[in-house]
C-alpha positions, 0 to 999 in steps of 0.5 A, a space after each residue: 225084525 217085527 214082521 218076519 213074513 214081510 221080509 221072507 216074502 220080499 226076498 223070495 219073490 221072483 224078481 231078478 233085480 233083488 238078486 244082484 247082477 248076473 255078471 260081476 267082473 270087478 268083484 270076480 277079479 278082486 275076490 280071486 286075487 285075495 283067494 289066491 293069497 289064502 290058496 298059497 298058504 294052504 296045503 289042502 282043499 279049500 272050502 270057499 263060502 259066498 254069503 248072499 250068492 244070488 244067482 251064483 255069478 261068482 261060483 266059478 272062483 274055486 272048485 270048493 265053492 259053496 253059495 248061501 242065499 236067503 232067496 229060493 227063487 234066486 238059487 233056482 237059477 244057479 247052474 245045477 252043478 254049483 253047490 248052493 244052500 238056502 239059509 240065513 246068514 245069521 245062523 250058518 249051517 256049517 260046523 265051526 272052523 270049517 271055512 277057509 275063505 268067506 266073502 260077501 258082496 252087497 248082501 250084509 246091509 240086507 240083514 236085520 241083525 248084521 252083528 249075528 252074521 259077523 259072529 257066525 263068520 268068526 265061528 265057521 272061519 278056520 284058523 288062518 282063514 280069510 274074510 272079504 266083506 263088501 256090503 253097501 257101506 254107510 247106507 243113508 237113512 233117507 235112501 232106505 226110505 226111498 225119500 228122493 223119489 217119493 212125493 212130499 204129499 205122502 210123507 210125514 212131517 219128519 220125512 219131509 224135513 229129511 227129504 229137504 235136507 238130503 243135499 246138506 246131509 249127503 255132503 262130504 263135510 256133513 258126513 265126515 263130521 258124523 263119521 270121524 268122531 265115532 271112528 276116533 272113539 272106536 280107536 280109543 276103545 280098541 286100544 283098551 284090548 277088549 273085544 268090541 261089539 259091532 257098531 251099526 244103525 238099524 234102518 227102516 227099509 221101503 220094501 213096497 217101493 223097490 225102485 231106488 238104490 238101497 231102499 231095501 237096506 236094513 242096516 247102515 254099517 261103517 267099514 271102520 266098525 267092521 275092521 275094529 270088530 275083527 281086529 279087537 278079536 285078534 284078526 289081522 286086517 289086510 285091507 286097512 293095516 294102519 290106524 290112518 287107513 282105518 280112519 280113512 276107510 270109505 267104500 272099499 272091501 274089508 279083508 281080514 284074516 283070522 289068527 292061526 293060534 
């Protein structure tokens, strides 16, 4: 990102809207169900890492919980008995092979270079460890710019065109015509047996007008791209185990498990 100070200031402003909801029952239930799977396979104490923990709403999941977030004001609202760290997901402050279960809800899209985060997760995750990844998948470029709520008068000509065509580009047919060819091409590359880079698009977020969903997103990521990134590195995908499931992935979490050997 070109303006690091703007990024830092935005996420370290005392604004609870930027840290996620304080109660997330659905996320708690889903995460706990997968955490139970890895717990059954482990004989020792687990280290559970949440990336982008906000105010620590999911800290009660496990006694081995550790939360990491970029926002210091958010972490200052975490209960005092919960272990949390201020840090950057792109450079995790953990040793290699030290985390048994990592998870992240609605956070990765806010990172300028998400491929660095995936590489870091791969590094710190223990053999046989599990990852639950659930960002806002496929954030629209017009949402990042908050175009639906901005008046035409303040927009450039290309932004006006983008705003006018939102209904068309948000249709299922349009989105499918864009996603499916890329997914098929990734499947072809996956069959070649080489580690694949993480395929994503950088966005231009509207950090000034924080009044529209996803207007602070830096990255548009396809869940299929996340799956093939890890599968190409020997991971087992538990959430999308077949090619058809990968090709039809929408907004559900991606769950992968690192190979034991």
